[in-house]
C-alpha positions as CSV (number, residue, x, y, z in Angstrom):
1,M,-27.3,25.3,-8.8
2,L,-23.9,25.5,-7.1
3,E,-23.1,28.6,-9.1
4,A,-26.3,30.2,-7.5
5,V,-25.3,29.5,-4.1
6,G,-21.8,30.8,-4.7
7,L,-23.1,34.0,-6.2
8,L,-25.6,34.3,-3.2
9,L,-22.9,33.9,-0.7
10,L,-20.6,36.3,-2.5
11,I,-23.3,38.9,-2.8
12,Q,-24.4,38.5,1.0
13,G,-20.7,38.6,2.0
14,V,-19.6,41.7,0.1
15,G,-22.8,43.6,0.7
16,G,-23.0,42.7,4.3
17,L,-19.4,43.7,4.7
18,I,-19.9,47.1,3.2
19,N,-23.1,47.6,5.0
20,N,-21.4,47.0,8.2
21,L,-18.3,49.1,7.5
22,A,-20.4,51.9,6.4
23,G,-22.7,51.7,9.6
24,G,-25.8,50.9,7.6
25,S,-28.9,49.2,9.0
26,E,-29.8,45.5,9.1
27,S,-31.1,45.7,5.5
28,W,-31.5,42.2,3.7
29,F,-28.1,40.9,4.7
30,L,-28.8,37.6,6.7
31,L,-25.9,37.8,9.1
32,N,-27.1,41.3,10.4
33,Y,-30.2,39.6,11.7
34,L,-28.4,37.2,13.8
35,D,-27.5,38.2,17.5
36,L,-23.8,38.2,17.1
37,P,-21.0,40.5,18.4
38,P,-19.7,42.9,15.7
39,W,-16.4,41.0,15.2
40,A,-18.2,37.7,14.5
41,R,-20.6,39.4,12.0
42,L,-17.7,40.8,10.2
43,T,-15.9,37.5,10.3
44,G,-18.9,35.7,8.9
45,H,-19.1,38.2,5.9
46,V,-15.5,37.4,5.2
47,L,-16.1,33.8,5.4
48,A,-19.1,34.1,3.1
49,I,-17.0,36.0,0.6
50,G,-14.3,33.5,0.7
51,I,-16.5,30.5,0.3
52,G,-18.8,31.9,-2.3
53,G,-15.7,33.1,-4.4
54,S,-14.1,29.8,-4.1
55,I,-17.3,28.1,-5.3
56,L,-17.6,30.4,-8.3
57,L,-13.8,30.0,-9.1
58,W,-14.0,26.1,-8.6
59,R,-16.9,25.8,-11.0
60,K,-15.3,28.1,-13.7
61,V,-12.2,26.1,-13.7
62,F,-13.8,22.7,-13.8
63,R,-16.5,23.9,-16.4
64,S,-14.2,25.4,-19.1
65,P,-13.0,23.2,-22.0
66,R,-9.4,22.1,-21.7
67,V,-7.6,23.1,-24.9
68,M,-4.1,21.5,-25.5
């Protein structure tokens, strides 16, 4: 379940960031539908990338078997 949340945040963050930098429409990225200034929207996408990536890396590190 936590991996799904991390992946969703990562996809929303990366896709939304690319969409905003390319000047795209609102599309299906959640932060684009909020009434925020552009700098806050971009910051939100970067935070979503960081949080989603951190969750996925954290789950990978603690899930992999430890071989000595």
